[in-house]
C-alpha positions as CSV (number, residue, x, y, z in Angstrom):
1,M,-56.0,18.8,111.2
2,N,-55.9,17.8,107.7
3,S,-58.8,15.6,108.1
4,I,-60.9,18.4,109.5
5,S,-60.2,20.6,106.5
6,E,-61.0,17.7,104.2
7,K,-64.2,17.1,106.0
8,E,-65.0,20.8,105.9
9,K,-64.3,20.8,102.1
10,K,-66.5,17.8,101.6
11,L,-69.2,19.3,103.7
12,L,-69.0,22.5,101.6
13,E,-69.2,20.5,98.4
14,T,-72.2,18.6,99.7
15,L,-73.8,21.9,100.7
16,D,-73.2,23.3,97.2
17,K,-74.7,20.1,95.7
18,L,-77.7,20.5,98.0
19,K,-78.2,24.1,96.9
20,K,-78.0,23.1,93.3
21,L,-80.6,20.3,93.9
22,E,-82.8,22.9,95.7
23,N,-82.6,25.1,92.6
24,I,-83.3,22.2,90.3
25,K,-86.2,21.2,92.6
26,Q,-87.7,24.7,92.4
27,D,-87.4,24.6,88.6
28,K,-89.1,21.3,88.4
29,I,-91.9,22.5,90.7
30,L,-92.5,25.5,88.5
31,E,-92.4,23.3,85.4
32,L,-94.9,20.9,87.0
33,E,-97.1,23.8,88.0
34,N,-97.0,25.1,84.4
35,L,-97.8,21.6,83.1
36,A,-100.7,21.3,85.5
37,N,-102.0,24.7,84.3
38,Q,-101.7,23.7,80.7
39,K,-103.5,20.4,81.4
40,N,-106.3,22.2,83.1
41,Q,-106.6,24.6,80.2
42,L,-106.6,21.7,77.7
43,E,-109.3,19.9,79.7
44,I,-111.5,23.1,79.7
45,E,-111.0,23.4,75.9
46,K,-111.8,19.7,75.5
47,K,-115.1,20.1,77.4
48,E,-116.0,23.1,75.2
49,I,-115.2,21.2,72.0
50,E,-117.2,18.2,73.2
51,Q,-120.1,20.5,73.9
52,R,-119.9,22.1,70.5
53,Y,-119.5,18.6,68.9
54,N,-122.6,17.4,70.7
55,S,-124.5,20.5,69.7
56,I,-123.5,20.0,66.1
57,Q,-124.4,16.3,66.3
58,Q,-127.9,17.2,67.5
59,E,-128.3,19.8,64.8
60,N,-127.2,17.3,62.2
61,Q,-129.7,14.7,63.5
62,A,-132.5,17.3,63.3
63,L,-131.5,18.2,59.8
64,K,-131.5,14.5,58.8
65,L,-135.0,14.2,60.1
66,K,-136.1,17.3,58.1
67,F,-134.4,16.0,55.0
68,D,-136.2,12.6,55.4
69,D,-139.5,14.5,55.8
70,F,-138.8,16.5,52.6
71,K,-137.8,13.3,50.8
72,K,-141.1,11.6,51.8
73,K,-143.1,14.6,50.8
74,E,-141.3,14.6,47.4
75,I,-142.1,11.0,46.9
76,K,-145.7,11.6,47.7
77,E,-145.8,14.5,45.3
78,K,-144.2,12.5,42.6
79,K,-146.7,9.7,43.1
80,K,-149.5,12.3,42.9
81,E,-148.1,13.7,39.7
82,D,-147.8,10.2,38.2
83,Q,-151.4,9.5,39.2
84,F,-152.5,12.8,37.7
85,S,-150.6,12.1,34.5
86,Q,-152.1,8.7,34.3
87,K,-155.6,10.2,34.8
88,I,-154.9,12.7,32.0
89,D,-153.7,9.9,29.7
90,E,-156.9,7.9,30.5
91,L,-159.1,11.0,29.8
92,N,-157.2,11.6,26.6
93,Q,-157.7,8.0,25.6
94,E,-161.4,8.3,26.4
95,T,-161.7,11.6,24.5
96,D,-160.0,9.9,21.5
97,N,-162.4,7.0,21.7
98,L,-165.4,9.4,21.9
99,M,-164.1,11.3,19.0
100,E,-163.8,8.1,17.0
101,E,-167.4,7.2,18.0
102,I,-168.6,10.6,17.0
103,D,-166.8,10.3,13.7
104,K,-168.4,6.9,13.1
105,W,-171.9,8.3,13.8
106,Q,-171.4,11.2,11.5
107,M,-170.5,9.1,8.6
């Protein structure tokens, strides 16, 4: 008889352990579901950030091209200004030479 009550006691203890494991299992399942939801949310946010990054990268590339165009235009304008200044200097020199010639003829 003693052995039956010991077996019953062990059986009850085992059932209690199983119930505890079941509760732990449910907690772990909920935790895993929460983690899966968080993972999905992070993946969505990652995609949004990647899209924004790509958009900004394209905008940056377009701005670089515009900047390069402005820089080329500026170089052309500077070259034109230098050529214009050079022409003015040449005209001034010619004017000075002509004035000298006029002065020589007047003397």
